[in-house]
C-alpha positions in Angstrom: -14.6 24.1 -7.4 -12.5 23.3 -10.5 -12.3 19.7 -11.2 -8.7 18.0 -11.2 -7.9 17.2 -14.7 -4.2 17.1 -15.8 -1.9 14.5 -14.9 0.3 17.0 -13.1 -2.8 18.2 -11.2 -3.5 14.4 -10.1 0.1 13.9 -9.1 0.2 16.9 -6.8 -3.5 16.3 -5.3 -2.8 12.6 -4.6 0.7 13.2 -3.2 -0.8 16.1 -0.7 -3.6 13.8 0.2 -1.3 11.1 1.1 1.0 12.8 3.2 -1.8 14.5 5.0 -3.2 11.2 5.8 0.2 10.0 6.9 0.6 12.7 9.2 -2.8 12.4 10.8 -2.1 8.9 11.0 1.2 9.5 13.1 -0.6 11.7 15.3 -3.4 9.1 15.8 -0.7 6.3 16.5 0.9 8.3 19.1 -2.1 9.3 20.8 -3.4 5.8 20.9 -0.2 4.5 22.5 -0.3 7.2 25.1 -3.8 6.4 26.2 -3.1 2.4 26.3 -0.1 3.5 28.5 -2.3 5.6 30.8 -4.9 3.2 30.8 -2.3 0.5 32.0 -1.6 2.7 35.0 1.7 3.9 34.0 1.1 7.6 34.6 1.9 10.7 32.4 5.6 9.8 32.2 4.7 6.1 31.7 2.7 6.7 28.9 5.4 8.9 27.0 7.8 6.3 27.6 5.5 3.5 26.1 5.2 5.9 23.0 9.0 5.8 22.7 9.1 2.3 23.0 6.5 1.5 20.4 8.5 3.9 18.1 11.6 2.2 18.8 9.9 -1.4 18.0 8.6 -0.2 14.9 11.8 1.5 13.9 13.2 -2.2 14.2 10.5 -3.8 12.3 10.9 -1.2 9.7 14.5 -2.1 9.2 13.8 -5.7 8.8 11.1 -4.9 6.4 13.0 -2.3 4.5 15.9 -4.9 3.7 13.8 -8.1 3.2 10.1 -7.5 2.2 10.8 -7.8 -1.2 12.5 -11.2 -1.5 9.9 -12.5 0.7 7.3 -11.2 -1.6 8.8 -12.7 -4.5 9.6 -16.0 -2.7 5.9 -16.4 -1.7 4.7 -15.5 -5.2 7.1 -18.1 -7.0 8.0 -15.3 -9.5 11.3 -16.1 -11.6 14.1 -13.7 -12.4 14.7 -13.5 -16.3 17.5 -11.8 -18.3 17.3 -9.9 -21.6 17.4 -12.8 -23.9 14.4 -14.4 -22.4 12.3 -11.5 -23.5 13.9 -9.1 -25.4 10.7 -6.9 -26.2 9.7 -6.6 -22.7 13.0 -5.6 -21.7 13.2 -3.1 -24.1 9.8 -1.6 -23.2 10.8 -1.5 -19.4 14.1 0.3 -20.1 12.6 2.9 -22.4 10.2 3.8 -19.7 13.0 3.9 -17.1 14.7 6.3 -19.3 12.0 8.5 -19.2 11.1 8.4 -15.7 15.0 8.7 -14.8 15.1 5.3 -13.0 17.8 2.7 -13.1 16.3 -0.6 -15.1 14.7 -2.9 -12.0 15.0 -6.7 -12.0 12.1 -8.1 -13.8 10.3 -11.4 -13.1 7.8 -13.4 -14.6 5.0 -15.2 -12.5 3.7 -18.3 -14.5 0.1 -17.7 -14.1 -2.7 -17.2 -16.9 -4.7 -14.3 -14.8 -3.1 -11.1 -16.0 -1.7 -8.9 -13.3 1.6 -7.1 -12.4 3.3 -5.7 -9.4 6.5 -3.8 -8.3 8.4 -4.3 -5.1 11.7 -3.1 -3.5 13.1 -0.8 -1.0 14.3 2.1 -3.4 14.9 2.6 -7.0 18.4 1.0 -6.7 17.0 -2.2 -5.6 13.6 -2.7 -7.3 11.9 -5.5 -9.0 8.9 -5.7 -11.2 6.9 -8.9 -12.0 4.5 -9.7 -14.8 2.1 -12.7 -14.9 2.3 -14.8 -18.3 -1.2 -14.0 -18.7 -0.7 -10.2 -18.6 2.1 -10.8 -21.3 -0.3 -12.7 -23.4 -3.7 -10.8 -23.2 -2.4 -7.0 -23.5 -0.9 -5.3 -26.4 2.2 -3.4 -26.4 0.4 -0.1 -25.6 -1.7 -1.6 -22.6 1.6 -3.3 -21.4 3.2 0.1 -21.4 0.6 1.6 -19.3 0.9 -1.1 -16.9 4.6 -0.9 -16.8 4.4 2.7 -16.1 2.1 2.5 -13.3 4.5 -0.3 -11.6 7.5 1.9 -12.4 5.8 5.0 -11.0 5.4 2.9 -7.5 9.1 2.4 -7.4 9.8 6.0 -8.2 7.3 7.0 -5.6 8.8 4.7 -3.0 5.3 3.2 -2.7 6.5 -0.1 -1.3 8.6 1.5 1.6 5.8 3.9 2.4 3.2 1.0 2.6 6.1 -1.2 4.7 6.1 1.8 7.2 2.5 2.0 7.5 1.9 -1.6 7.8 4.4 -1.8 10.8 2.6 1.1 12.4 -0.8 -0.9 12.1 0.9 -3.9 13.4 2.1 -2.2 16.4 -1.2 -0.7 17.4 -2.8 -4.2 17.0 -0.3 -5.6 19.1 -0.3 -3.1 21.9 -4.1 -3.3 21.8 -4.1 -7.1 22.2 -1.6 -7.0 25.0 -3.9 -4.3 26.9 -7.3 -6.4 26.3 -5.3 -9.5 27.4 -4.1 -7.7 30.5 -7.3 -6.5 31.3 -9.2 -9.8 30.9 -6.3 -11.8 32.9 -6.0 -9.0 35.8 -3.1 -7.3 34.5 -0.6 -5.4 36.8 -1.7 -3.3 39.6 -2.1 0.2 38.8 -1.1 3.1 40.8 -3.6 4.7 42.7 -3.7 7.9 40.8 -4.7 6.2 37.6 -6.9 3.8 39.3 -8.9 6.6 40.8 -9.0 8.3 37.3 -11.1 6.1 35.3 -11.4 8.1 32.3 -8.1 6.8 31.0 -9.1 3.3 31.7 -12.4 3.9 29.6 -10.7 5.6 26.9 -7.9 2.9 26.9 -10.6 0.2 26.4 -12.6 2.1 23.7 -9.0 2.7 21.8 -7.8 -1.0 22.4 -11.0 -2.2 20.6 -11.4 0.3 17.7 -8.0 1.4 17.2 -6.8 -1.6 15.2 -9.9 -1.1 12.9 -9.4 2.4 12.3 -5.6 2.0 11.6 -6.6 -0.7 9.1 -9.0 1.7 7.4 -6.3 4.4 7.4 -3.8 1.7 5.8 -6.3 0.9 2.9 -7.0 4.7 2.3 -3.2 5.3 1.7 -2.8 2.1 -0.6 -5.8 3.5 -2.6 -4.5 6.8 -2.9 -1.2 5.6 -3.9 -2.8 3.5 -6.8 -4.1 6.7 -8.2 -0.9 8.7 -7.8 0.8 5.7 -9.8 -1.8 5.9 -12.7 -1.3 9.6 -12.9 2.5 9.3 -12.6 2.4 6.4 -14.9 0.6 8.7 -17.6 3.3 11.1 -17.6 5.7 8.5 -18.6 3.6 7.0 -21.5 1.8 10.1 -22.3 -0.9 7.8 -23.3 -3.9 7.4 -20.8 -5.6 5.2 -23.0 -3.1 2.5 -22.6 -3.4 2.1 -19.1 -7.3 2.7 -19.5 -7.6 -0.1 -21.7 -5.3 -2.4 -19.4 -7.2 -1.9 -16.4 -10.4 -2.6 -18.1 -8.8 -6.0 -19.6 -7.5 -7.0 -16.4 -10.6 -6.1 -14.2 -13.1 -8.2 -16.8 -10.8 -11.2 -16.6 -12.5 -13.2 -13.8 -9.6 -15.6 -13.2 -8.2 -15.4 -10.0 -4.4 -15.1 -9.3 -3.4 -18.4 -7.3 -0.1 -17.0 -6.2 -1.7 -14.0 -4.6 -2.9 -13.6 -0.7 -4.5 -11.1 1.4 -1.0 -9.9 2.5 0.2 -9.2 -1.0 -2.9 -8.2 -2.8 -2.4 -4.5 -2.4 1.0 -4.9 -4.4 -0.9 -5.7 -7.9 -2.2 -3.0 -10.2 -5.4 -4.6 -9.5 -7.0 -6.8 -6.5 -5.9 -10.2 -7.6 -8.4 -11.7 -5.4 -11.2 -11.7 -8.0 -14.6 -11.7 -6.7 -13.4 -10.0 -3.2 -14.3 -6.2 -4.7 -17.4 -5.1 -3.0 -19.9 -2.6 -4.1 -20.9 0.7 -2.2 -19.1 3.3 -0.4 -18.7 1.7 3.0 -18.0 -1.7 1.5 -14.8 0.3 -0.5 -13.6 1.5 2.7 -12.3 -2.3 3.2 -10.7 -2.4 -0.1 -6.9 -2.2 -1.2 -7.7 -0.7 -4.5 -9.9 2.0 -5.6 -13.0 1.2 -7.8 -12.0 0.7 -11.4 -14.6 3.2 -12.4 -12.9 5.6 -10.3 -9.5 4.9 -11.7 -11.0 5.1 -15.2 -12.7 8.2 -14.7 -9.5 10.0 -13.6 -7.7 8.5 -16.4 -10.4 9.8 -18.9 -9.9 13.6 -17.4 -6.1 13.4 -18.4 -6.9 12.3 -21.9 -5.3 15.0 -24.5 -3.9 17.1 -21.3 -0.4 15.4 -20.9 
């Protein structure tokens, strides 16, 4: 089997895998909600009705997330908006990459923290923001900072914040419905109709789904997050045409052991490298629960692109 090597191949491969996972995840969500509905004793039509209701709830939650998630994240982190006069060199660096990417220049924020890191947020390219810590501006050279900026601008161009917001809402919907079902079963719940009470298979399936579905949904969410990091790495290289810049930046950031105080588990997936230092686990099973791919895998993928962009 041929090895994926060029940046274009990396982008195509990761985009395909992301949407395949999203399709399977959507089927999984619909199936779980339907089974929970049948387990509640709602019957076939009631199960489909619950699916429809869940999709409506998810749509409302996505609407709220679409318009306000970026403001919430920036407020939580304590990032401060800067103007062009504050850091002309950083502004020029971001603007040049935006021209290469065909993107409007995002708002630029600075987070006062000596831990090197960065993240991007915003619902679309016209309402985007990119945030750098003071640590990353001090510890990285220009080429490394370009690699980081290219990665974050690729998140904006690929609309990763919107995608992950949709995924998060779907995971939350699964967790909420599963919790409701388990509580209903524990406290007696409503009386099921005779047909579904006699058909115990849906009750058993619903119980299993209520216990396992939130875990599986979270694993899928993390898999999508890791896949989008690979995609942003490859897309960023297409902007800078210099894989070594991002390689060196990732190595420097990962080797810096200072945790980012403003980060938490809810925002960790946004950063270019997991800001909760010491939380990265080793081993294929442990990596299933990480928001970011192992640094070794990201470096290897970038090395394959050297001389091929």
